[in-house]
Phi, psi and omega in degrees: 000130180262125181269136179283164172305323177296312185294323173301309181296316177305314178301315177300315179294324175300315174301311178298332180277345177290114188290339175287324181294313178301317190287315182296316179297314180300315185298315181292321171308302178299321182289312182297319176299317180293317178302314175299316181297316185293317186301310183287330179292315177297315180287332183254312189255007176052040179246144173276348182253132178309125179207166180287127182293344185265299191253348174090006175317124182214017190280336174197134182301337179293345176276354186258152181226156177269116183254137177276110185309309186276352190103138186304310181283334176294330186286351180289340183257014175276112186302320187290327180284318183300321178301327179280350179102008183299145170212144182291349176280349177292126179206156180063236181293325183295320175297316179298316178299317181295323183291318180296312177300335188253018170062045174052066182294159174290148177123001176240153177210168182255131175231153168285161186296328176301306180296317179300316181289318182301312175307320188274347180304137177298138182095348180266001173045047175063028180231130178299151176296332178294323185289320177303308183302315178300311177301310179299319172299318178298311179301322183291321175300312183301317178294320177300320183276348186288141173265356180273139173246143182272000000 
C-alpha cells in the first residue's frame, strides 16, 4: 500500500498525539543522553556524576552538552570517525543515537553550555576561557617559584 503525503502526515500526527508514544520516545532520549553524559564524564573527568570536563558544573544535567573536542567541523576530517559514518550535520537525537551505535567513540567530552559556547567563540582557538585562565595562573605560579632571575 502506497501512502500519500496526506496519509503520512495524518499517521505521524496520530503517533505524536499518543501520550505513550511521546513518553516512550522521551524516556529513551533522556536515558540515552544520560548514558552518554555519564560515560564521557567517567572516561575524561573521572567522575561518576555527569559533569563539565572544564569547570566541574554538575548541578543539573540540562546544563551539560556533548562537545566535539576537536571542533564539530574539524571532526569531519578524522578518518576513524568518517569510517563510522560521522558527519558534522549530526545533532540532537541523531548525534546521541550515532554515539551509542558506535560504542562511544573518542573525540567527545562533556562541557556545560557556558564552557561549550566560550570554547566556540571566534578568537578562543577552541579553548574555553577557564582553560586560558588556568594556564595564566600556572605560569604565574611557576614564575613566582622560579629561582632564576632574568
